[in-house]
C-alpha positions in Angstrom: 100.9 15.5 54.3 102.4 15.6 57.7 105.9 17.0 58.3 107.8 14.9 60.8 111.4 16.0 60.7 113.7 18.6 59.2 117.4 17.8 58.9 120.2 20.0 57.4 122.4 17.8 55.2 124.8 20.5 54.1 125.6 24.1 55.2 126.6 26.5 52.4 127.5 30.1 52.3 124.5 31.1 50.2 122.3 27.9 50.1 122.0 25.0 52.5 120.5 21.6 51.7 117.8 20.1 53.8 116.0 16.7 53.9 112.4 16.9 55.0 110.8 13.7 56.4 107.0 13.5 55.6 104.2 11.1 56.3 102.5 11.3 52.9 98.8 10.9 52.0 99.3 7.1 51.5 100.7 6.7 55.1 104.2 6.2 53.7 107.4 7.9 54.8 108.6 10.3 52.1 112.0 12.1 52.2 112.2 15.3 50.2 115.4 17.3 49.4 115.3 21.1 49.1 117.6 24.1 49.5 117.1 27.2 51.6 118.9 30.4 52.4 118.1 29.8 56.0 120.9 28.1 57.9 123.6 29.8 55.8 126.3 32.2 56.8 124.9 35.0 54.6 121.2 34.8 55.5 119.8 38.2 56.4 119.1 38.4 60.1 121.8 36.0 61.0 122.1 32.2 60.8 118.5 31.2 61.4 118.2 27.5 61.2 115.3 25.8 59.3 113.9 23.5 61.9 110.2 23.1 61.4 107.1 24.0 59.4 107.0 27.3 61.3 109.8 28.9 59.3 109.7 27.1 56.0 109.0 29.8 53.4 108.6 32.4 56.1 111.0 35.0 54.7 111.3 37.2 51.7 114.8 36.6 50.4 115.1 38.3 47.0 113.7 40.6 44.4 113.1 40.2 40.7 112.8 43.4 38.5 110.4 44.0 35.6 112.2 47.1 34.1 110.8 49.3 31.4 112.2 52.4 29.8 110.4 55.7 30.5 108.3 55.4 27.4 107.1 51.9 28.4 108.0 50.6 24.9 111.1 48.6 25.8 111.8 46.0 28.4 115.2 45.4 30.0 116.6 41.9 30.0 120.0 40.4 30.9 121.9 37.8 28.9 124.0 36.3 31.7 126.2 33.3 32.1 124.8 30.8 34.6 127.2 28.3 36.1 124.5 25.8 37.0 123.6 25.2 33.3 127.0 26.2 31.7 125.3 28.5 29.3 124.1 32.1 28.7 120.5 32.6 29.8 118.1 35.5 29.3 116.8 36.7 32.6 115.3 39.6 34.5 117.5 41.6 36.9 117.3 39.8 40.2 119.2 39.3 43.5 119.2 38.8 47.2 117.9 41.4 49.7 120.8 42.4 52.0 120.6 42.9 55.7 118.6 46.0 56.6 117.3 46.6 53.0 113.7 47.0 51.8 112.8 45.2 48.6 112.8 48.6 46.8 116.3 49.4 48.1 117.5 46.0 47.0 116.0 46.5 43.6 117.8 49.8 43.1 121.1 48.3 44.2 120.8 45.2 42.0 119.8 47.3 39.0 122.9 49.5 39.4 125.2 46.5 40.0 124.0 44.4 37.1 123.4 47.1 34.5 124.9 50.4 35.6 121.4 52.0 35.4 119.7 54.1 38.0 116.2 53.1 39.0 113.9 56.1 38.0 110.5 55.1 39.4 108.9 52.2 41.3 105.5 51.5 39.7 104.5 48.5 41.8 105.7 46.1 44.4 104.0 42.7 44.7 104.0 40.5 47.7 106.7 37.8 47.9 106.0 34.5 46.2 108.0 31.2 45.9 110.8 31.3 43.4 110.7 27.6 42.6 108.5 25.7 45.1 109.7 22.1 44.1 113.3 23.0 44.9 113.5 25.8 47.5 111.5 27.8 50.1 113.0 31.0 48.9 110.6 33.9 48.1 110.9 36.8 45.7 109.2 40.1 45.5 108.4 41.4 42.0 109.3 45.1 41.6 107.9 46.8 38.5 109.9 49.9 37.7 111.4 52.2 35.1 115.0 53.2 34.3 116.7 55.2 31.6 120.0 55.3 29.8 122.2 52.8 28.2 123.1 49.7 30.3 126.6 48.4 30.6 128.1 45.0 29.9 129.3 43.9 33.4 132.2 41.4 33.5 133.6 40.3 36.9 135.5 37.3 38.2 132.4 35.2 38.6 129.8 37.1 36.5 129.2 38.0 32.9 126.0 40.1 32.5 125.0 41.8 29.3 121.9 43.9 29.7 119.9 45.4 26.8 116.7 47.1 26.0 114.3 45.2 23.8 111.2 46.3 21.9 108.2 43.8 21.8 109.1 42.8 18.2 112.7 42.2 19.1 111.7 40.2 22.1 109.2 38.1 20.2 112.0 36.9 17.9 114.2 36.0 20.9 111.6 33.9 22.8 110.9 31.9 19.6 114.5 31.0 18.9 115.1 27.5 20.0 118.9 28.2 20.1 118.5 30.8 22.8 118.1 29.9 26.5 115.6 31.7 28.7 114.6 31.5 32.3 111.1 30.1 32.1 109.8 32.9 34.4 111.3 35.5 32.2 110.0 34.0 29.0 106.5 33.9 30.5 106.7 37.6 31.5 108.0 38.6 28.1 105.3 36.6 26.2 102.5 38.2 28.2 104.0 41.7 27.6 104.4 41.1 23.9 100.9 39.8 23.5 99.0 41.9 26.1 97.1 44.0 23.5 96.2 40.9 21.5 94.8 39.2 24.6 92.7 42.3 25.6 91.0 42.1 22.2 90.1 38.4 22.2 86.7 39.1 23.5 85.6 41.1 20.4 
């Protein structure tokens, strides 16, 4: 694949749409649409245009939190209304990294804003990976952490976020309910946590 051209088709406040012109492996021109935070008015570091292969996927834009209680027996998930799918979806706490923030600072802020909880301890911070490579060059750092207390149902003008603690048994029922919508990423994380002990014993 050879990238020939990058063109911004639409400039948004949070996401801009780009058309990438490729020469594909069959020697045919391929135009591919994607979205990026680069070239938007809110992109951290200023309005940095996406112009070439040099800066596609070059920045860490956001954080996703894997939050456990202090006993490590419950996982925190959000049931939040998502406009793009016109439905409530179970998801992890996540959000953009603001100008001047570290991923850890962004994680603490997003946790407080979306649940009312205070981050107790950061257990691990993984390098940034692509959020959804077929659609966007955005990258997200996974923050594994603990928090304590009872989360709050947050309702604002454009958001409805209902966070709760779930045991493995409670979560196992949720992920198997065909009437409940999940983020695919969140369901995968939940499944692995629920079944982690089972998988460790498969070699016996």
